[in-house]
N, C-alpha and C positions, 0 to 999 in steps of 0.2 A: 741547399734548395733546389738544385737541379735532379736530383733523383727523385727529392716530394712532389714536384708538377706532375714527373710525370710516371706518377705511380694515382694523383689524382686525377689527369685525363686518361690512363689504363682504366679507372673505375670508374668515370665519366661515362667513356665509351662501354663500360660490359652494361653499367645500370640502363643506358640508350639499345642494348642489343636484347637484356632483360625485358625490357618495357617493349619492341619489336613484336619478340616471340612471342608479347603476351598478349598484344595484340591480335596478330594474329590466331590466336588456341582465341580471343574471341568469336574473330569471323565465322570458323570456322563449324565451333560451335552453333555458333547461333545459323548456319549455314544446314547444319544439321539436323539443329529443331526443323527449321522452314520445312523441309525436305519431310520431315517424319510427322511433318501434320496432317489430321488428315476431320473431317469434318464430323461431329460423333449428332447423336442424336441427342445428350446431353445440352453440345455446345448448341444446337439450335434452339433450345427450347428458351434459353438463354440469351440469345439472340431476339425469340418474336420476347420472350417477358422484356427486355429492355427496350424494345419499341414502343411498348404497350404503354407501359410504366410513364415512358418517358414524354410519350403522346397525351395522354390523360393526366400526367402534368403541367407540359404548358400548354392545354386546354384551358387549364384552370386560371393557369395563373393569367394568362392572355386573357381571358375574359375579364378577369379580376382588373385589369386596368383601364382607364381609360381610351372611348375613341378606339377607333379599329385596324388593327395593325396588319392581319391577312389578309392578301386580297381575295382567296379561292375560297376562305373558309376552313371547312377539312382538309383535303388535302393541300394546302398552305403548313397548316400545323404539321399531318405529316413527312410534308421534305423537310419542316425546322429538325425535329423527333429525329429524322436523318441525319443530318446535318450535326449537329447536337452529337449523338453518337462517333461520330468518322470526324469530325473537332478534335472530344475529350480522350480519345483512342491515340487521336497522333499527338495532342499536346500535352496530355496528365505524365508520359512519362518522362519528355522533357523537363516540364517542372515540378517532377520532383527532382531530380537531380541540381533544379538551381537552386531549390530549397535546403537542400542536403548544405549546400555550401553557404546560406545568408542567417545561419545560425534562426535561432530564436523567434526574430523579430521576424524575418522573410516566414517562418511558422506560421508565425498569427496569419501575417498579411495573407498565403497563400490557403489560408482556411477561409477568412472572407473573400478574397476577390477568385479565387480560381473557377467557381460557378461562374459567374459572371464573365470573368474574360473568355470560357468555350461558350456561354450563348451569344456574346457581342464577335465575337469571330464567325457562327454559325451565322447570323445577320447578313454581316457583308458577303457572304457567298451564298445567304439564299434569296435571289429577287423577288419571290412569291409575297415575303414578309418584308415590311416596312420597318426599317432599323428607327430607335427611339433612343434619347437619351441617358446619356449611362446612369440616373437616380433610378429611374424604370428599368431599366437593365439590372440593377443591383435589388431592385424591388422582386420583377418577376422571377431572380435566379434564385432567390431565398424564398418565393411564396411557392414556388416550380418543386423546391426541396419540402415543400411541407405537404404535398399533397404525393411526393414521391413517398413519402416514409410513410400517409395511410395508405396510399394504394400498396406498397410492399405489403404491410399489416393485415393486408387483403388478402393478399397470397400467401400468406409462411403462417404457422402455427401461433409462433412468434418471431417480435418486432425487430428480433434479434439473426432471424436467419439473413438477411442479403447480405447482414455486414459479416454473420462468420464464415458467408459462404465468398465474399469476396478476397477477405483477409488468407482462404485459402486455396484463391485459385491466384492471388498473387503471392504465398509464400511457395506452389507448388511450381511455380516460375524460375523460384530461385532457386532450385536445385539442380543439381549434374555437373559441379565442382570438382575436380575428380580429388582435389585438395582438399574436401572438407569430409573425407570417408574417417572412419574410427567409431568410436567410440562416446556418447552425450551422457552429460546427466542438467533435467533439470528439475527443479524444485521451486515444488507453486507451494508459498501460504497464502491459506485463508486464513484472513486475520481476525481474532474470535470467536473461531467457532471451534466451539471442545470436542473431547470427543464422546462422549454420551449425546450430543447430538445432533452430530452427522452417523452414528448407530440408531438412531431414530428415524430420521430423517433416509435413511438408508433401506428401512422398515417400514415407510409410510409409503416409500414411491417416488420421493422427493428426488432423489438422486441417481435417475439412474446410470449415468455415463459408472458412477461409482462401485453402485450394486451389482454391474456389472464385472466388473474389475472382480469383488469380492467373492459373490458365487462361482466364480467361472476359477476359484482357485488361481489365481495371477498375483494377487495380493494380500498382504493384511492390515489389518488396521488395530494400531496399537495404543495405549494414548500413555503422554508422557505428565509426569506432574510438575509444573512451573516454580513449585515454591512461592515466595514472597519475596519479593512484588508480580503479580498476574500481571504483565505492564506489556506493552511493542517493545519498548528498548530492551528491557531484561531481556523477553524472549530472543530476538536480534540479535542482546549482544552476543550467550551463550550460543545458537545457531552455528551462525556467521566465524564469532571468532574465537566461542566455546568457554567464553570469560564468564561468569556467574557471579562475580561480585564484586564488579566496579559500578554498577549502576542498582542504587538504592531504589528509585520510581524512578516516575516519570518530570519530578522536580525536588529536587534536593540543597540543601544548601550544603557550601563546600566549606568548610570554616578554616579550611590554609589557604585557602586562594578569595576566603571574606566576601561571596555573593554568589546570589542563588546560581543551579544551571537548569537550564530546560529544554529539553533535549530537542524542541522544534525548532529552536531558535540558532543558527548558523554559527556566531561566534562560540556557543557555549558546547556548540558540535566538534567545534575546532578543536577545544581541550580534553574531549572525552575518547574522540577516534581514536588520538592516540595511543591514548592510554587502551582500548581495547586491542590494535594492530601489535601495541609490547606486549600485552598477553601472548598473546597468538606468536609472538615470535616476526613482525610482518609475513607469516605464515596461515591468513586467514582461510575458509573455507574457497573462495574463487579467487587464490592468490597464484592460478596457475593458468593463464590463458582468461579466467573466466568472466563474468559479468552480472552486475548488481543492477536493479528492475524498480524505481518506485519504494524503496529502500529506508530506513536509518543512517543505519553502516554498511558498510561496502566492503565485510567482509574482506581485504584488500584485492579487488575486483580492480584491474589495471582499464578495463572498460564501467564507467560509471553513468547510468540515464536513470536520471529521475533519483538520484539520493543523494540524503540531507546532507551526509558530512561533506560531497564534494561534490558541487550540483553542477549540473551544466547536460546542453541535449548536444553533444560534439559535432563536431563535422565527422561526413559520413553514414551516420542516424537513418538511413534510407526509413526505415521502419516511421518512423515519428513523421518523418518525410509524407511517404505514400498515406498517411494516417489524413495529413492535412490540404494536400490537392484529389486525394479519392471523392466523390460527391457521396459514399457510402462511409467515409469517414469523416472527420470534422460537422460539416455542415449539419448532416448528420444524427452525429450527438448531439450541436444545439439543439434543434429541434425535438428531440426527445429528453436535452435537459429541461426544456419550457414544461413538456408534458410531466418528469416528472414533478414537477411544482404545484402541479393542476391534483398529481395524484395526490404526494405526499398532503393538501389543503384539505382533500375529501376524507383519508384515513383518518388522520387527527380531527375533524370533526364525527365520524364512523365512532370512536371509540369515546369522546366525551358525549356520546348520545347513549353511548350503553352504557357506558356508565364504567366502563375495562378502569380497574385499579391493580396495581398501583401503574401509574402512569406521569410521564411529566408535559410539558409546554412541548409544541413540536413547531412553534411559529421563530424568526427570528434566524440567525444566521443556520441551520437547521434544512431550511429552505433551500436553499441553493447548495449547499452542501451534497444533500441529498443524491441530485440532478450529479452534482461533480463527480462525485465516488461512483453509482451507479452506471453512470452512462460516460461520460465524458474519460476520465480518469484510465476505467480499465478497458476502453476503446483503444485508449494509446498504450496502453499497456499489454493488452491485444499485438498489437500493432507490430509494438518495439522486437516483442520476443517474438513475431512469429518471422521478422526478421534475421535477429540474433539466428534463430535456430535454421536457417535456411541461411544464412551466412559460414555457418559451420563453429560461432564459439562453444567451447568447450563445457564450459559447465555456465550456469545460466540459474539466478535464483529472484522471482519476482515476487512483489508479495501485490494481493488483489484487497483491498479494504473494505468493499461492498458493504459484508455482512456486519460487519465492527459497527459501523458507520450508525445506521437505521436500527439495528439492535442497539445501541445507547439510548436511542428518544423511543421503539413502537416494542420493545421488552425482547429479551434474546429470541425466545420460541413465538411470539406473536406474525402472523398470514405474511404478515408484508415481509418480517423478516425471513422468511420458509423460501418466499419467493427469490430473493434476493440469493440464496442459498441452491435455488433453482436453474437461477442463472447464470453459477457457479459452477457449474454440475455442465454445463453446458461448455460453457468455455475450457474445461477437463479431456470435453469430447474432440474438440478444438485443436487441440493441442495436439492430440491422440494420431490425429488425421494429418498433420502438419509432420510429425516425427515420422508417418509410415511415407513419408515420401520427401520428407529432409536427406543430405547423404550420410551423416552419421547419423548413428540407431543412437534414439535416442533414450534415455530410462527415465520415468516422470515420478518423483516422489511429490507429497502429496503432504506439506506440517500446518501448524498455528503455533501461534507464539503465548496462547492463552483462551482461557473461553469467558464467556460471562455469568454473572449470576442477576436475578431481578431482582427488583425491592424498592422501595419507598427511598428518599431523601432523609438525609439529619435537617434540612433547610424544613420540609415535609412535614416530621415530628413534632422540632421542637419547634417551626418557629420564628429560627436565628442560624446565621452562617456561625458554622463550627470556632470561625475564626471569634467571633466574638465572644461564643460560650469558654475559649479556654482564654481571651483574655482578662473577663471578668472574671473564673476563679484563682486565675496569678495577681489580681489585686495592680495596684499601680506598683511597676517598678521602672527603676532611671537608668539607662546604658549607661556601664563602664568601658575601662578601657578606648580602645578607638573607637568605636562605634558615639560615644559621648560628645564626638567632632562631629557627626552626619547631620545631615540637614533631615527635617522632621521627613520633608515631601520624600525624598531618596532613602527612608526608610519607607515609610508608606508605601512606595511604588514597589519596595522589594517585596512584599506582605502581599500587593494586591495581585505581582507576579505569579507569587507562590500559589494563587488560590486559582490560577489561570483566567483572571481578568483581563491582564494585556497580550499574552499569547495564545487566547483561547484554547489551551491545553489539546489533550490528545485527538476534540471532535475537529480542530481547525490542522488536524496534520493533513489530510488530503488538499486542501489550498497550501499548507507549505510546501509538499511533492510539487504541485506544478509550480510554482514561482522556485523551487530549485531546480526546473528544467531552464530557468531563466538567466542561469548563468550571470556574467554584468548588469545584462539587462533588468534578473530580477529586480535591480537596486527598482527602481521606478517604479514597479507595480506593488514591493512591496511595501514605497511609502504609504503609495494609498491604499492598499489592504492593513496598515496599522495605524490608519487616520483612527478609527475609532480605540486605539489604546491609546493613543498622546493623548485621547481626552479623557478616558478612563484614569493614567497615571496623573491627568487635573485635577479631577474630582475630587485625589489621593489626597493630592498635595496638602490641604488644607490638614490633615487629620498629624494628631501626634505622632513623635516617634515612639519606637516603641520597641525591644531587644527582643521579642520574640516574637517565631513569622511560621505560619504554620502551610507548610506544605501537602496538599494532596492529591491521592491517586486514586480517585474512586473510591473503595471501602478502605482503602489506606491512607493516614497522617504522619509524617514527623513534624515533629512540636522541638521549634531549637531556640536555649537563648544564643543570639547570634553573634552576643561583646565577650562570650566568657569561652575560653581555649577548650577545646576537647568534648568530649563527653560527658554527662555530667551525673553521674551516679541518684541514685533513691531517695539517699541519705542529704547531696547536693538540691535538690528538686523540695525536698520536705524545709529545708533551711530558709530556702527564696521563697518558698511559695509554696505553705502549709499547707492552705485548702486544696492546692492542684488536682494532686492524685489521684483521691477518693472522691473527689467533687465528681471529676472525671466517669472515674467508674460507676458515679450511683448518675450518671447523663444519660435521660432515655436516648437508644440510637446508638449509647456506646456499646460493643462486645468487653476489647479489653484495653486495658492499660497498661503499656509494657513500659518497667523501666529495668535500670539492671544495678546490683548491688554494689559495693564495694568489693568484695569476695569474686567478684566477676559473675557472678549467677544472673540471672532473668528471673523477677521478680514481676508476675503476672498479677493482673489484678480485674476481677470483675462485679460485676451488679452484687451478688453474695458473699464470695471469698477471694482469696487469693492464693496462689502456689509458688516456685521456687522452682525455677527449673536451668541445671546443666549439663553438661555431656556425662553420661558413661561409661566404664568399658567397655559396653558393645553398643550402649543403646542409648536414647533419652534419657534423663531420669526427672521427672515430677514428684517432688516433697514437700515436705512442711505444710505452713500453712493452717486457712480456718476457711470454715464456709465450704460451699458445695466446689465443686473442680471448673473453676471456667472460663477451660477449654474444652469442657465435654462437648458442647455445642458444635467448636468448630470443626472436629473430626476428629483419628485418632493420629495424622501429620502434619496436626499444627504446633505443639511444642519444638520437634525437630525445625519444621518450617520455621522458628522464631531463634531458634537457634541460628539458622543457616542467615535468616537477616541480620543480625550478630554481625556477622562476621565480615562483612560487606562493607563497601566506604559511602563516610555520610549518612548513614543512618542519626533523625534523631535522637535529643539527648532524650524524647517520650516517645512512644509511637502507640499510634491509637488504631484498633481495627472495626470496623465499624457492626453491631449489632445482629447475630447471626439467627433466623430461621430454621435450624435442621428437618422439620414435619416439609417447609413448602422450599426449601433449600435456597430463600429468598435471605439476604442481607442489604444493610444501610448502608446507601454512597453517600461521601463528605461530597460532591459533585452531584448538579443538579440533569444525573440520567439514571433512566429506570430501568437503562440495562450496564454495568458493571465491573472490571474486573481492577485490581490492586495490591488486595489485600487476600483474606481466606475465607474458603466457604462457600457450599452450593457447587457447580460446573468453572467459576471458574480461574481455577488450577491446575485444570483434567484438561491438557493440549491431546494434539492429535498429529499422531505418526504415520500415514498409509503409502505404504511403502509394496516392491515385488516382494512378492512370498521367497526366490529366490537369494537374497539377501540375507546375512549374516550378521542378522541379530540377537542379542541375547533375549532369553525369554523372561529373562527377570523384572520389576521393575523400571523404567525409564524415568532419568532425570535429563534434564536440557542437553548440558555435557555428554551424554549416550547416547542424543542424538546426532549431535554435532562430532562426534568417533565416529557413529555408524556411518554419517553420510562422508566423511574425508575415509575409510574405511576400502568405501566402493569407490572414490576415487583411485586411492592408490590401485585398484583392483581392474580395472580401466583404460589405467596405465593416461590417467589423466594428472600426474603429480609428477614432478622431476626425480630420477632414479629409479622407479617401478618400472617394472616390467611391459608390452605392450600388452593394448584389449585382448589381443587374438581371438580366441573363438566369444568373448562378448558383445565384439563387434561383426554386422552382418559381414559373413564371406567375399559375398557378393561386391559389397562397396569395398573393399583392401585395393589400396594402390598406391604409389607414392607418393610422396609428399610434393607438392609442387610448389615451387617459390612466389606466385602468385597466381593466388585461384580466380580462373576466368570467369569474368558476369559474362554470363549473352545474351543479346537480345531478346526483345520477350515473347515467350512463344504466342503467335495470336488466338486472342480469346474474345468468348463474347466482350461485345464490348459493357461500359456499364451503366448502367442506368441512371443518367444524367441529365440535367435540363440549368 
C-alpha cells in the first residue's frame, strides 16, 4: 500500500512539473510573438475597415432606437465604435475559452448574447453615450449585425470574404506549436457533386481554385463509380470504413431486427456504426488520432464533431466556440440565414414564372434548410476544421452538404446550385491558405459520395405515391407470423418512416447534423424538431396494417414483405401477389423491377422485356428473356451494379429503379426531389476523387474501396498509421522537431480588431 501511495505521489509531482513547464513554454512563446509583431499595411487597413464598419453599423442601429442615445452625435458614435472594438478584442478570447467549457448550451447562449455583452460593457465605459435597457441593447446589437453584414457586402466581392478572412486570421494565430510538426491529411467531401459536373465547372470558370490545381499539374481529377445505392450513407461507409456491403440505401427494413433502419436516426446509427467498425477491424480511415466533422459515420476517429453516429461538441472545441463568440461567426450566419430565405423565395418564383421543368415545390422545410446548410452549418464546419488544422490533428474528414441540399430542390446544374459550388471552391482556397500557415504539412484531397440526376418525380407523373401503387397491385393481404400481432398504427408508422414522412429523409440531414452537436442537450431540441413527425405518425395511425413496406431512396426503392423471413424469390412473389411484378414493370415512371430467381440469379423486368443477370467466369452475364433488353437505358455498368446490390445486407424482396431517359440523363425519383440519387442513371453514380498528382493511385477504373485504399495508403506513406515509417520528406523539413509532451498554446498575436457591434 505504501509503495502504491508513493508511486501516486511521484506521478502527481511529475504532472505538476509537466504543467509548470507547459505554462512557461506558453509564456515564452507568447512573449516571442509579441516581440516579433510589427504593424503592417494590411493590418492597418484592417483596423481602419473595422472602425468604419463598426461606426456605420452602430450609427444605423442607434438611429433605429427611440430617443437620443449619443450626446455629441458622430463623435459619441465614433467613441463607442472604438470602445466596442477594444472591449471585443479583450473579451472575446476569454468568452471563447468559457464557451469551450460550457458545451452546446453555452455555445448557443454565447452566439446569442456575446455581441450584446460587448456593447453593454462599451456603453458602460463611454461617458458620451447614455446606457439603455437590456432589451434595447439586444436589439441594437442585432441591428448592428445586420448593418455590418450589408456594409461588408459593399466592401467585398462576396459576402463571405470578411468571414473567411477572420477564420484565416484566427487559424494563423494558432500555429507555432513545435509538437504539431509533420505531415497531415485533410479530406474534404463535397456532398453530391459529380465528377462530370465539377469538370464542367472548371471549364466554365466557376471553380478557380480547383481549376488552378488542375492546370498547374499539381492535382488529378478522377471519377469513381458508386454503384447502387448512390447515397451518402453508402458513400461514407466505403470512404471511411472500406465497407461496401452493409448499407443498401438511406433506409431499409432489417428482417433480423424486425424494424426499419434509417441513417438519420441515432438509435439506428447505434446499430449500423458497430457493423461498419467491425468490417474495418476498428481501423477506419481516421482511427489513428483523426477527427470526423459533420458526417454520418466516424471512421473510428477518436475526435467526433457533429458526427451522427456519436453526437457531441466535446470540451475543447475551440473552433465551434470561436464561431459562436466572434461577430463574424454565429451572428453573421444568422443574418445571412434570413437572407438565404429571401433569396430562395425569389429564385423559386423565378423558376415558376419562367416555366422551368422539371421542378418541385421549394416551400416548406427547404426554406430553412437552405440557409442552414449554405451558411450556418458550412461556417461552423469551417471554424471547426480551421481549429483542428492549427491544433495539429493528423487526419481530418469533413462533409459539406451545401450543394447537395440546394441541388435536390433546384436541380443539379441550375444556376443557384452552381453558385453554391462557387462558394465551396472558396472554402477549398481557405483550407489551402490555412495549410500554408499550419505547423503540419497538410495535403488536401477532395472527394464526393455520389452525384445527382435530374428528373420528374414519380408522383408528378402518376398522381399517386409509389406506396399506393405497390399496395394496390399487391392486393389485400393479411400479415402472417409475428407481424400479425402488431397494431395497425405501428405498421402504418413504419411505412410512413420508410417514405421519409417521419424522419424527413436525407433532406433533413443538415438539421440532424446540427442536433448531433447537442449530445445530451440534443434531446430537448429533438423533441421540438420531431413534433411534426409525431403529428404525421398520428395521421397514419388510422391506416390498416400492411405487411408490405416500401423504402425509397431517390430513384431506388426496396419493397419488403416484412412478415416473411429471408428474401423472397420471384416465384414466391408471383404466388403471393400475381399482379405485382408485371404491374410495376408496366407502370409509368418505373424503369426496372428486380427480383431473385430460385437459382440465385437476378430477373430484371422492364416495360418491354426481361433478362436474367448472373455472374460469369470473368464478367457479368445477361442472358435469356424476352423483348428488348430493359438494362440498355441505364448504361453498361447497370447489370454489374445490380449484382453488387444483391450481395448487400438488407436488400428488398423486390427492388425498383426509376425510369431513365438516356438522352437527357434524367431519372424519375420516388421522392419529391428534382435532383435525386440512390439508383442508377445520369451522373448520380459518378462521384469525384481530386487528389495530388504525386499520389500512387491506380489508373484503372475506381470504385469506393479503391478510393478508401488510396487514402489509407497515403496515410501510411505519411507515417500517420501505427507501425509505418516517419513521414520524412513528405513533411516540410523546416517544421521537423521532436514531439513535445503537450503543445503549448500561445497567447493571441495582436491583430486588427474584429468588426463588432
